[in-house]
N, C-alpha and C positions, 0 to 999 in steps of 0.2 A: 493720937498723938504721934508726932513725928519723932523719928530718933534723934534729932539733933535739936530739939525743942528746948530741953534744959540749959545748954550752951547757950543757944538763941536768946533764952530769956535773960541770962546772964550777961551777954553782949549788950541787949537793949538797955539794962541798967548802965553799964560802961558808957555807952554811947550818949545817953541823957545827960550824964554828968560831965562828959566832955562838951556837948553843946553849949552846956549852960556856962562851963569855964571859957570856951571861947567865946561866946557871945561877949562877956562879960572883959576877957581880956585877948583880944585877938592876936597878939603876939606870940601868946601860947600855943597856937595853933602852927606856928611855923617851927619844925622840927629840924634840928640841923643833925645831918647822918654824915658818917664817915666811916669810909674802908683803908685799910692799910695793908700793904704786902711787901715782902722782902724774897731774895732767894736764899734759901737754908744751906749753905755751904754747898758742897760739892755734888748735892743729891739732885738738884734744880726744883725740888720742891718749894712749893709758894705757899707758906702759911697766910692767910688773909684774915686780919682782924676788922671783926664787925660789929659795933659796939662792945659787949662783954663776951664775944664768942670770937672763937678762931675754927676757920675750917681750912683744911689742906687740899691746895689745888696741885695738880701735877700733870703732866703730859704722859700719852702713850709712849711705848718703847719706842715707836716709829719717829718719834721727835726727841729719842734720848730722855725721856723719863721711865718713870717706875709704876705708873698706873695706881698711885698710893692716894689718888682723891680725884674729884672731877676735873675738867680741863676747864680753862675758864670760859668760851663759848659755852660748855655743859652748864657752869655756875649760872652765866645768863639766862640760858632757857629755863633752870632751875628756878632761877628768881622771879621769871616771869609766870612760871607755873604756880608757884607759893601766893604771889600778889593774886592772881586770877581766882585762886580757891578762898583767899581772904576777902576778895571783893565779893564773891558770891555771899559768902557767910554776911558781910555785912550788909549788902543789898538786901538779902533774904531778911535780915533783922528790921531792915529799915521798913521795908514794904509789907513786913508781917506774912512772909511766905513760908510755909512749912517745909523744912528740909530733913530727908531721911539721909541723904548722902551728897555729896559733889566730888568730883573729880576733874582734874584738868591735865590732859595731855599735851606737850607742847614739842614740837618738831623743828628742825632748821636743816639747812645744808650749808657747809663751808669748803669752798674749793680752795685746797691745800695747794694748789699751784704756787702761789706768792708766798705763801708761809714758807715754803722752803728756798724761796730765792730765784725761783724762775719769772720770766718777765709775764706781768699781768696787765690788763685795760683797769682802770680806776681802783677804787678803795678795795683792799681784802677785808671784807665782812661776811656777816651771816646773812642767808638769802631764804628765801622760801619760807620764813617762818610761819607756822600756824597752830591753832590751838584745837584742840577737841574738847569741850566740857562734857560731863557726865552727871547731870542733877536729876535726883529721884526725888519728886515731891509728889504729895497727894493733891497740888494746886492743879489747876485746870491747865491745858496748853497755852491759852492767850497769857494767863499769869506769868507761866514759865519764860514763854517768848519775852515778857515786858522784862523779866528778871535778867535774860541774856543782853538786852538791848541796856538796861542799865549798868550792868557790868561793863560791856563795851565802852561806855559814856564815863565810866569813873573808876577804872583801873588805873593806878598811878603808873606802874611800870609799862603796861601795855601803850600806854598813851605817850609814856617818853619815848618809846620805840617808835609809834606811829609817827610821832610829830617832834622828831628829836631837838634838844636844846644842845647849844653851842658848850663845848669842852673846852676848857681853857688850858693851857699848859704853862706852868708858873715853875718857873726854873727858881733855884737858889745857888748861891756861891758855896763850891765846896769849903767844908772846914778844916782846920790844920787836921792831919790824922785820919782823914777820910780816904 
């Protein structure tokens, strides 16, 4: 018995219920997500509300921050790591692959030149993003390779980064007192 079997058994039941619901009501499969942030006073700390949760984002002292939370680029890499782990769990469940553990390390490079106002060519963005999955399973090597391939195909955050979608800026008129 694999260590994660009890969780994956529970996940299989929940996924079966979701498949049934989404087949009957396709609109239910469209989940509307939202995140909202602001600058909290003179600290520069940025609370980010995501669903029912608040995560504090901050900058390092080199950018006038207090290191009270991850930077925005770190949060992006963290979101990718979390989504990859979750997708491994989902795919292992759907493919009935036993898992003892799954861990994903994500790395990226950010050239800070443009961030501090020096001239740069092209957009400022994370580069050289890579991930290293560590999967412990009693399944044979070919099955684990298939799991890796399925995760690559089905991880929402990974595929959004690989094939970006348009991000639209929607300006609103300032309200009195703003």
